[in-house]
A tleap script that builds the chain and sets N, CA, C and O, in Angstrom:
source leaprc.protein.ff14SB
mol = sequence {
  NMET LYS ALA VAL GLU PHE LEU LEU TYR THR
  LEU LYS PRO GLY THR GLY LYS GLU PHE HIE
  ARG ILE MET THR ALA GLU SER ALA PRO LEU
  HIE ARG SER ALA GLY MET ASP ILE VAL SER
  PHE GLY LEU SER ALA HIE ASP ASP ASP ALA
  TYR TYR LEU ILE ARG ALA TYR ASP SER LEU
  SER HIE LEU GLU SER SER GLN ALA SER PHE
  TYR ASN SER GLU ALA TRP ARG PHE GLY PRO
  GLY ARG PRO LEU LEU THR CGLU
}
set mol.1.N position { 78.044 -25.249 4.116 }
set mol.1.CA position { 77.029 -23.725 3.926 }
set mol.1.C position { 76.286 -23.195 4.840 }
set mol.1.O position { 76.329 -23.874 5.866 }
set mol.2.N position { 75.384 -21.956 4.959 }
set mol.2.CA position { 74.276 -22.080 5.258 }
set mol.2.C position { 72.697 -21.921 4.671 }
set mol.2.O position { 72.653 -20.694 4.759 }
set mol.3.N position { 72.317 -22.027 4.518 }
set mol.3.CA position { 70.957 -21.581 3.430 }
set mol.3.C position { 69.726 -20.307 4.396 }
set mol.3.O position { 69.537 -20.203 5.608 }
set mol.4.N position { 69.212 -19.659 3.431 }
set mol.4.CA position { 68.714 -18.936 3.643 }
set mol.4.C position { 67.198 -19.342 3.570 }
set mol.4.O position { 67.184 -20.572 3.599 }
set mol.5.N position { 65.857 -18.835 3.484 }
set mol.5.CA position { 65.134 -19.342 3.376 }
set mol.5.C position { 63.820 -17.889 3.845 }
set mol.5.O position { 63.488 -17.386 4.918 }
set mol.6.N position { 63.263 -17.582 1.902 }
set mol.6.CA position { 62.382 -16.399 2.261 }
set mol.6.C position { 61.407 -16.443 2.358 }
set mol.6.O position { 61.112 -16.304 1.171 }
set mol.7.N position { 60.210 -16.564 3.008 }
set mol.7.CA position { 58.510 -16.956 2.521 }
set mol.7.C position { 57.739 -15.535 2.905 }
set mol.7.O position { 57.639 -15.053 4.033 }
set mol.8.N position { 57.096 -14.865 1.358 }
set mol.8.CA position { 56.378 -14.073 2.095 }
set mol.8.C position { 54.791 -15.464 1.779 }
set mol.8.O position { 54.770 -16.555 1.209 }
set mol.9.N position { 53.770 -14.684 2.460 }
set mol.9.CA position { 52.060 -14.944 2.544 }
set mol.9.C position { 52.042 -13.922 1.799 }
set mol.9.O position { 52.903 -13.084 1.531 }
set mol.10.N position { 50.572 -14.116 1.362 }
set mol.10.CA position { 49.501 -13.085 1.425 }
set mol.10.C position { 47.797 -13.800 2.275 }
set mol.10.O position { 47.455 -14.982 2.308 }
set mol.11.N position { 47.388 -13.142 2.588 }
set mol.11.CA position { 46.740 -13.166 3.632 }
set mol.11.C position { 45.591 -12.594 3.527 }
set mol.11.O position { 45.589 -11.487 2.990 }
set mol.12.N position { 44.244 -13.187 4.018 }
set mol.12.CA position { 42.724 -12.874 3.916 }
set mol.12.C position { 42.420 -11.423 4.584 }
set mol.12.O position { 42.728 -11.149 5.744 }
set mol.13.N position { 41.613 -10.315 3.467 }
set mol.13.CA position { 41.601 -9.185 4.241 }
set mol.13.C position { 41.336 -9.246 5.329 }
set mol.13.O position { 40.632 -10.151 5.778 }
set mol.14.N position { 41.849 -8.268 6.062 }
set mol.14.CA position { 41.853 -7.750 7.854 }
set mol.14.C position { 42.159 -8.851 9.055 }
set mol.14.O position { 41.753 -8.953 10.213 }
set mol.15.N position { 43.341 -9.861 7.986 }
set mol.15.CA position { 43.319 -11.038 9.288 }
set mol.15.C position { 45.067 -10.002 9.846 }
set mol.15.O position { 45.285 -9.670 11.011 }
set mol.16.N position { 45.896 -9.750 8.823 }
set mol.16.CA position { 47.123 -9.482 9.569 }
set mol.16.C position { 47.462 -9.396 11.520 }
set mol.16.O position { 48.532 -9.896 11.868 }
set mol.17.N position { 47.006 -9.088 12.088 }
set mol.17.CA position { 47.629 -8.587 12.889 }
set mol.17.C position { 46.626 -9.859 14.010 }
set mol.17.O position { 46.478 -9.676 15.218 }
set mol.18.N position { 46.169 -10.841 13.397 }
set mol.18.CA position { 45.785 -11.682 14.271 }
set mol.18.C position { 46.474 -12.483 14.190 }
set mol.18.O position { 46.877 -12.922 15.267 }
set mol.19.N position { 47.211 -13.382 12.434 }
set mol.19.CA position { 48.159 -14.090 11.976 }
set mol.19.C position { 49.354 -13.952 12.883 }
set mol.19.O position { 49.870 -14.959 13.368 }
set mol.20.N position { 49.889 -12.545 13.171 }
set mol.20.CA position { 51.407 -12.344 13.939 }
set mol.20.C position { 50.757 -13.058 15.119 }
set mol.20.O position { 50.872 -14.248 15.414 }
set mol.21.N position { 49.865 -11.857 15.906 }
set mol.21.CA position { 49.332 -13.280 17.454 }
set mol.21.C position { 49.980 -14.916 17.018 }
set mol.21.O position { 50.784 -15.560 17.691 }
set mol.22.N position { 49.491 -15.238 15.982 }
set mol.22.CA position { 49.305 -16.989 15.931 }
set mol.22.C position { 51.183 -16.712 15.740 }
set mol.22.O position { 51.936 -16.796 16.710 }
set mol.23.N position { 51.643 -16.404 14.404 }
set mol.23.CA position { 52.370 -16.465 14.986 }
set mol.23.C position { 54.082 -15.972 15.961 }
set mol.23.O position { 55.295 -16.111 16.117 }
set mol.24.N position { 53.118 -15.494 16.239 }
set mol.24.CA position { 54.285 -14.852 18.177 }
set mol.24.C position { 53.968 -16.074 18.379 }
set mol.24.O position { 54.753 -16.924 17.957 }
set mol.25.N position { 52.456 -16.605 19.234 }
set mol.25.CA position { 52.750 -17.355 20.283 }
set mol.25.C position { 52.414 -18.107 19.790 }
set mol.25.O position { 51.270 -18.150 20.242 }
set mol.26.N position { 52.498 -19.132 18.887 }
set mol.26.CA position { 51.665 -20.515 17.941 }
set mol.26.C position { 52.699 -20.976 17.713 }
set mol.26.O position { 53.437 -21.774 18.291 }
set mol.27.N position { 52.747 -20.145 16.357 }
set mol.27.CA position { 53.784 -20.972 14.599 }
set mol.27.C position { 55.469 -21.373 15.062 }
set mol.27.O position { 56.216 -22.335 14.886 }
set mol.28.N position { 55.587 -19.536 16.000 }
set mol.28.CA position { 57.141 -19.756 15.555 }
set mol.28.C position { 57.549 -20.884 16.463 }
set mol.28.O position { 58.147 -21.709 15.771 }
set mol.29.N position { 57.467 -21.345 17.955 }
set mol.29.CA position { 57.532 -22.102 18.785 }
set mol.29.C position { 57.763 -23.247 18.741 }
set mol.29.O position { 58.536 -23.932 19.410 }
set mol.30.N position { 56.587 -23.676 17.340 }
set mol.30.CA position { 56.854 -25.124 16.189 }
set mol.30.C position { 57.472 -24.881 15.290 }
set mol.30.O position { 57.622 -25.882 14.590 }
set mol.31.N position { 58.090 -23.756 14.793 }
set mol.31.CA position { 59.329 -23.491 13.922 }
set mol.31.C position { 60.665 -23.703 15.030 }
set mol.31.O position { 61.843 -23.820 14.691 }
set mol.32.N position { 60.365 -23.710 15.818 }
set mol.32.CA position { 61.844 -23.435 16.823 }
set mol.32.C position { 61.728 -25.253 16.936 }
set mol.32.O position { 62.546 -25.997 16.393 }
set mol.33.N position { 60.763 -25.646 17.602 }
set mol.33.CA position { 61.005 -26.723 18.406 }
set mol.33.C position { 61.609 -27.869 17.039 }
set mol.33.O position { 62.184 -28.899 17.393 }
set mol.34.N position { 61.397 -27.548 15.341 }
set mol.34.CA position { 61.676 -28.640 15.207 }
set mol.34.C position { 63.282 -28.533 14.751 }
set mol.34.O position { 64.070 -29.445 14.499 }
set mol.35.N position { 63.444 -27.338 14.739 }
set mol.35.CA position { 64.509 -26.952 14.811 }
set mol.35.C position { 65.742 -25.191 14.183 }
set mol.35.O position { 66.882 -24.970 14.592 }
set mol.36.N position { 65.238 -24.637 13.545 }
set mol.36.CA position { 64.664 -24.122 12.080 }
set mol.36.C position { 64.543 -22.080 13.470 }
set mol.36.O position { 63.754 -21.440 14.166 }
set mol.37.N position { 66.190 -22.083 12.898 }
set mol.37.CA position { 66.235 -20.819 13.287 }
set mol.37.C position { 65.618 -19.548 12.453 }
set mol.37.O position { 65.740 -19.216 11.274 }
set mol.38.N position { 64.940 -19.005 13.501 }
set mol.38.CA position { 63.934 -17.578 12.402 }
set mol.38.C position { 64.790 -16.635 12.528 }
set mol.38.O position { 65.663 -16.585 13.395 }
set mol.39.N position { 64.564 -15.748 11.578 }
set mol.39.CA position { 65.819 -15.135 11.414 }
set mol.39.C position { 65.043 -13.830 11.795 }
set mol.39.O position { 65.630 -13.145 12.632 }
set mol.40.N position { 63.637 -13.267 11.273 }
set mol.40.CA position { 63.036 -12.119 10.997 }
set mol.40.C position { 61.778 -13.098 10.440 }
set mol.40.O position { 61.889 -14.070 9.692 }
set mol.41.N position { 60.547 -12.540 11.035 }
set mol.41.CA position { 58.614 -12.309 10.133 }
set mol.41.C position { 57.899 -10.732 11.283 }
set mol.41.O position { 58.133 -10.014 12.255 }
set mol.42.N position { 57.111 -10.984 10.377 }
set mol.42.CA position { 56.601 -9.748 11.005 }
set mol.42.C position { 55.655 -9.619 8.974 }
set mol.42.O position { 55.712 -10.126 7.854 }
set mol.43.N position { 54.787 -8.369 9.931 }
set mol.43.CA position { 53.680 -8.023 8.655 }
set mol.43.C position { 54.778 -6.631 7.414 }
set mol.43.O position { 55.477 -5.638 7.616 }
set mol.44.N position { 54.360 -7.326 6.355 }
set mol.44.CA position { 54.775 -6.265 5.617 }
set mol.44.C position { 54.445 -4.243 6.155 }
set mol.44.O position { 53.424 -3.796 6.679 }
set mol.45.N position { 55.685 -3.491 5.772 }
set mol.45.CA position { 55.156 -2.541 5.645 }
set mol.45.C position { 54.648 -1.663 5.310 }
set mol.45.O position { 54.455 -0.543 5.783 }
set mol.46.N position { 54.236 -2.466 3.884 }
set mol.46.CA position { 53.578 -1.904 2.898 }
set mol.46.C position { 51.856 -2.892 2.925 }
set mol.46.O position { 51.231 -2.614 1.901 }
set mol.47.N position { 51.480 -3.376 3.369 }
set mol.47.CA position { 50.073 -3.898 3.149 }
set mol.47.C position { 50.168 -4.773 4.637 }
set mol.47.O position { 51.061 -5.560 4.950 }
set mol.48.N position { 48.776 -4.322 5.578 }
set mol.48.CA position { 48.314 -5.104 6.943 }
set mol.48.C position { 48.316 -6.847 6.174 }
set mol.48.O position { 48.569 -7.773 6.945 }
set mol.49.N position { 48.009 -7.201 4.571 }
set mol.49.CA position { 47.990 -8.591 4.450 }
set mol.49.C position { 48.965 -9.489 3.969 }
set mol.49.O position { 48.791 -10.609 3.487 }
set mol.50.N position { 50.001 -8.873 4.154 }
set mol.50.CA position { 50.627 -9.595 3.675 }
set mol.50.C position { 51.767 -9.729 4.475 }
set mol.50.O position { 51.884 -8.772 5.240 }
set mol.51.N position { 53.005 -10.906 4.616 }
set mol.51.CA position { 53.753 -11.386 5.658 }
set mol.51.C position { 54.394 -11.686 5.218 }
set mol.51.O position { 54.313 -12.172 4.090 }
set mol.52.N position { 55.736 -11.511 6.114 }
set mol.52.CA position { 57.466 -12.641 5.698 }
set mol.52.C position { 57.631 -13.198 7.126 }
set mol.52.O position { 56.916 -13.020 8.112 }
set mol.53.N position { 58.521 -13.767 7.012 }
set mol.53.CA position { 58.703 -15.570 7.616 }
set mol.53.C position { 61.023 -15.849 6.426 }
set mol.53.O position { 61.655 -16.448 5.556 }
set mol.54.N position { 61.046 -15.038 7.263 }
set mol.54.CA position { 62.934 -15.605 6.941 }
set mol.54.C position { 63.901 -16.527 7.589 }
set mol.54.O position { 64.914 -16.073 8.121 }
set mol.55.N position { 63.741 -17.311 7.579 }
set mol.55.CA position { 64.317 -18.736 7.826 }
set mol.55.C position { 65.870 -19.543 7.931 }
set mol.55.O position { 65.651 -20.552 7.261 }
set mol.56.N position { 66.963 -19.617 8.293 }
set mol.56.CA position { 67.860 -19.796 8.327 }
set mol.56.C position { 68.364 -20.901 8.658 }
set mol.56.O position { 67.629 -21.371 9.527 }
set mol.57.N position { 69.827 -22.080 8.301 }
set mol.57.CA position { 69.846 -23.670 8.494 }
set mol.57.C position { 70.850 -23.541 8.292 }
set mol.57.O position { 71.403 -22.546 7.823 }
set mol.58.N position { 71.521 -25.030 8.768 }
set mol.58.CA position { 72.739 -24.466 8.819 }
set mol.58.C position { 73.477 -25.385 7.074 }
set mol.58.O position { 74.615 -25.446 6.609 }
set mol.59.N position { 72.150 -25.929 6.606 }
set mol.59.CA position { 73.090 -26.910 5.557 }
set mol.59.C position { 71.064 -27.034 4.875 }
set mol.59.O position { 69.928 -26.901 5.330 }
set mol.60.N position { 71.898 -27.431 3.297 }
set mol.60.CA position { 70.364 -27.369 2.733 }
set mol.60.C position { 70.555 -28.804 3.572 }
set mol.60.O position { 70.909 -28.501 4.711 }
set mol.61.N position { 70.474 -29.929 3.459 }
set mol.61.CA position { 69.782 -30.948 4.356 }
set mol.61.C position { 69.753 -30.567 5.381 }
set mol.61.O position { 68.602 -30.965 5.559 }
set mol.62.N position { 70.215 -29.708 7.138 }
set mol.62.CA position { 68.980 -29.326 7.703 }
set mol.62.C position { 68.332 -28.598 7.163 }
set mol.62.O position { 67.766 -27.999 8.078 }
set mol.63.N position { 67.986 -28.192 6.233 }
set mol.63.CA position { 66.601 -27.356 5.676 }
set mol.63.C position { 65.895 -28.806 5.388 }
set mol.63.O position { 64.759 -29.033 5.804 }
set mol.64.N position { 66.371 -29.414 4.921 }
set mol.64.CA position { 65.058 -30.839 4.415 }
set mol.64.C position { 64.828 -31.123 5.461 }
set mol.64.O position { 63.637 -30.921 5.698 }
set mol.65.N position { 65.417 -31.555 6.372 }
set mol.65.CA position { 65.535 -32.023 7.297 }
set mol.65.C position { 64.498 -31.806 8.732 }
set mol.65.O position { 63.672 -32.489 9.337 }
set mol.66.N position { 65.043 -30.542 8.840 }
set mol.66.CA position { 63.474 -29.894 9.697 }
set mol.66.C position { 62.448 -29.323 8.751 }
set mol.66.O position { 61.648 -28.522 9.235 }
set mol.67.N position { 62.358 -29.626 7.452 }
set mol.67.CA position { 60.945 -29.181 7.501 }
set mol.67.C position { 60.189 -30.597 6.860 }
set mol.67.O position { 59.285 -30.523 6.028 }
set mol.68.N position { 60.559 -31.494 7.232 }
set mol.68.CA position { 59.789 -33.086 6.937 }
set mol.68.C position { 59.533 -32.898 8.431 }
set mol.68.O position { 58.410 -33.208 8.829 }
set mol.69.N position { 60.631 -32.323 9.521 }
set mol.69.CA position { 60.146 -32.740 10.826 }
set mol.69.C position { 58.111 -31.897 11.070 }
set mol.69.O position { 56.922 -31.999 11.371 }
set mol.70.N position { 59.047 -31.290 10.691 }
set mol.70.CA position { 58.055 -29.380 10.538 }
set mol.70.C position { 56.190 -29.992 9.961 }
set mol.70.O position { 55.168 -30.434 10.485 }
set mol.71.N position { 56.663 -29.659 8.713 }
set mol.71.CA position { 55.336 -29.696 7.801 }
set mol.71.C position { 55.291 -31.548 7.773 }
set mol.71.O position { 54.919 -31.670 6.606 }
set mol.72.N position { 55.396 -32.679 8.178 }
set mol.72.CA position { 54.708 -33.706 8.757 }
set mol.72.C position { 54.130 -34.299 9.984 }
set mol.72.O position { 53.544 -35.378 10.063 }
set mol.73.N position { 54.484 -33.056 11.370 }
set mol.73.CA position { 53.672 -32.716 12.735 }
set mol.73.C position { 52.270 -32.350 12.762 }
set mol.73.O position { 52.063 -31.289 12.174 }
set mol.74.N position { 51.284 -32.876 13.240 }
set mol.74.CA position { 49.787 -33.064 13.469 }
set mol.74.C position { 49.889 -31.378 13.764 }
set mol.74.O position { 49.407 -30.638 12.907 }
set mol.75.N position { 50.509 -30.788 14.961 }
set mol.75.CA position { 50.262 -29.646 14.709 }
set mol.75.C position { 50.581 -28.866 14.255 }
set mol.75.O position { 50.707 -27.821 14.893 }
set mol.76.N position { 50.783 -28.905 13.371 }
set mol.76.CA position { 51.486 -27.966 11.911 }
set mol.76.C position { 50.292 -27.637 10.622 }
set mol.76.O position { 49.895 -26.630 10.036 }
set mol.77.N position { 49.936 -29.432 10.573 }
set mol.77.CA position { 48.903 -29.744 9.794 }
set mol.77.C position { 47.070 -29.147 9.804 }
set mol.77.O position { 46.151 -28.766 9.079 }
set mol.78.N position { 47.554 -29.496 11.532 }
set mol.78.CA position { 45.712 -29.039 12.171 }
set mol.78.C position { 46.407 -27.297 12.770 }
set mol.78.O position { 45.999 -26.940 13.875 }
set mol.79.N position { 47.082 -26.643 12.259 }
set mol.79.CA position { 47.992 -25.565 13.390 }
set mol.79.C position { 47.649 -23.863 12.906 }
set mol.79.O position { 47.201 -23.432 11.843 }
set mol.80.N position { 47.952 -23.341 13.822 }
set mol.80.CA position { 48.142 -22.089 13.924 }
set mol.80.C position { 47.977 -21.299 12.419 }
set mol.80.O position { 48.830 -21.770 11.667 }
set mol.81.N position { 47.270 -20.391 11.820 }
set mol.81.CA position { 47.113 -19.407 11.120 }
set mol.81.C position { 46.727 -19.938 9.743 }
set mol.81.O position { 46.099 -19.196 8.988 }
set mol.82.N position { 46.926 -20.671 9.519 }
set mol.82.CA position { 46.360 -22.064 8.324 }
set mol.82.C position { 44.583 -21.934 7.265 }
set mol.82.O position { 44.289 -22.387 6.159 }
set mol.83.N position { 43.571 -20.907 8.528 }
set mol.83.CA position { 42.716 -20.303 7.977 }
set mol.83.C position { 43.112 -18.945 6.956 }
set mol.83.O position { 42.911 -18.942 5.742 }
set mol.84.N position { 43.522 -18.173 7.482 }
set mol.84.CA position { 44.365 -16.777 7.370 }
set mol.84.C position { 44.630 -16.587 5.835 }
set mol.84.O position { 44.455 -15.564 5.173 }
set mol.85.N position { 45.044 -17.680 5.467 }
set mol.85.CA position { 46.074 -17.809 3.908 }
set mol.85.C position { 45.311 -17.864 3.593 }
set mol.85.O position { 44.247 -18.167 4.134 }
set mol.86.N position { 45.687 -17.433 1.998 }
set mol.86.CA position { 44.579 -17.358 1.074 }
set mol.86.C position { 45.077 -18.249 -0.168 }
set mol.86.O position { 46.285 -18.097 -0.351 }
set mol.87.N position { 44.549 -19.021 -0.951 }
set mol.87.CA position { 45.098 -20.251 -1.739 }
set mol.87.C position { 45.535 -19.909 -2.226 }
set mol.87.O position { 46.167 -20.565 -3.054 }
savepdb mol mol.pdb
quit
């Protein structure tokens, strides 16, 4: 059974456009290289400092394995967009 994940991010004020640039140029390719299917991503229609990411997986085990690969990679731990997220 497919698994779909919806992620919502609150960004630091005024950083939405830069976050989207980083997502498009750097983060989305990292997601895809880890086997994640990005359904959609972008700025909120109502808040320039809110962002969404929708990912799909073939199964729950696919979600778990691709996330383990992705979030344990050096490219992610030291990578794109981290400084723009609020705590």
